[in-house]
C-alpha positions in Angstrom: 1.4 -1.2 -0.7 3.2 -0.8 -4.0 1.8 -2.2 -7.2 3.8 -4.4 -9.5 3.9 -1.6 -12.1 5.3 0.8 -9.5 8.0 -1.6 -8.5 9.0 -2.2 -12.1 9.2 1.6 -12.6 11.1 2.3 -9.4 13.6 -0.6 -9.8 13.8 -0.1 -13.6 12.8 -3.6 -14.4 12.6 -4.7 -18.0 10.4 -7.7 -18.4 11.8 -10.3 -20.8 9.3 -11.4 -23.4 10.9 -14.3 -25.2 9.4 -17.7 -24.9 12.6 -19.2 -23.4 13.1 -16.5 -20.7 9.4 -16.5 -19.8 9.5 -20.3 -19.3 12.6 -19.9 -17.1 10.8 -17.2 -15.0 7.8 -19.5 -14.7 9.9 -22.5 -13.5 11.8 -20.5 -10.9 10.8 -21.4 -7.4 12.1 -18.7 -4.9 12.5 -19.0 -1.2 12.0 -15.3 -0.9 8.6 -13.6 -1.0 7.6 -10.0 -2.0 4.4 -8.2 -1.0 2.8 -6.1 -3.8 -0.5 -5.4 -5.4 -1.4 -6.7 -8.8 -3.8 -4.0 -10.1 -5.4 -3.5 -13.5 -2.4 -1.5 -14.9 0.0 -4.2 -13.6 -2.0 -6.9 -15.3 -2.0 -5.0 -18.6 1.8 -4.6 -18.2 2.2 -8.4 -17.8 -0.2 -9.2 -20.7 1.7 -6.8 -23.0 5.1 -8.3 -22.1 4.8 -12.0 -21.4 4.8 -14.6 -24.1 1.9 -16.6 -22.6 -1.7 -16.5 -23.8 -4.8 -16.9 -21.5 -3.1 -16.1 -18.2 -5.2 -16.3 -15.1 -4.7 -14.0 -12.0 -2.8 -16.6 -10.0 -0.4 -17.3 -12.8 0.2 -13.6 -13.4 0.8 -13.0 -9.6 3.4 -15.8 -9.5 5.1 -14.4 -12.7 5.2 -10.9 -11.3 6.6 -12.1 -8.0 9.3 -14.1 -9.8 10.2 -11.2 -11.9 10.7 -8.9 -8.9 12.7 -11.5 -7.0 14.9 -12.4 -10.1 15.6 -8.7 -10.6 16.8 -8.4 -6.9 19.0 -11.4 -7.1 22.5 -10.1 -8.1 25.3 -12.3 -9.4 28.2 -12.3 -6.9 30.8 -12.0 -9.6 29.5 -9.1 -11.7 26.4 -7.7 -9.8 24.2 -8.3 -12.8 20.6 -9.2 -12.0 19.5 -12.8 -12.4 16.5 -11.5 -14.5 18.9 -10.0 -17.0 21.0 -13.2 -17.1 18.0 -15.5 -17.4 17.2 -13.7 -20.7 20.5 -14.9 -22.3 20.5 -18.1 -24.4 23.5 -19.5 -22.5 22.0 -19.1 -19.0 23.5 -21.8 -16.7 24.0 -20.3 -13.3 23.6 -22.0 -9.9 21.4 -20.6 -7.1 24.5 -20.1 -4.8 26.0 -17.7 -7.4 23.4 -15.0 -6.4 22.7 -12.8 -3.4 19.3 -11.4 -2.7 19.5 -7.6 -2.4 16.1 -6.0 -1.4 15.4 -2.7 -3.2 16.4 0.3 -1.2 15.3 3.6 -2.6 18.2 6.0 -3.1 17.7 9.2 -1.2 19.5 12.4 -2.1 21.8 13.5 0.7 23.0 17.0 1.2 26.7 17.6 1.6 27.6 20.7 3.6 
């Protein structure tokens, strides 16, 4: 099973670290779910990037899952991730404006 840190690296996720964006991530309540491991390196990554102090394991797991899901939600009009849009001060999008696109690793294909 992949760790949160590996997912962030593979999917090139940039964790927003402003108070406003972190609170939006916290409030998000997804219908999707993602399986991943929250190891020590992933916990350090979250502690270094999130605005909150004194985070417990359950809170960090929820935030990590929300970050992954928000990154995979792409806006129908411009294909920008919801995680990127949630970081903007004028964020005001509806749930129906996004499609969930699971991460698919790009494989090099040979052309003969």
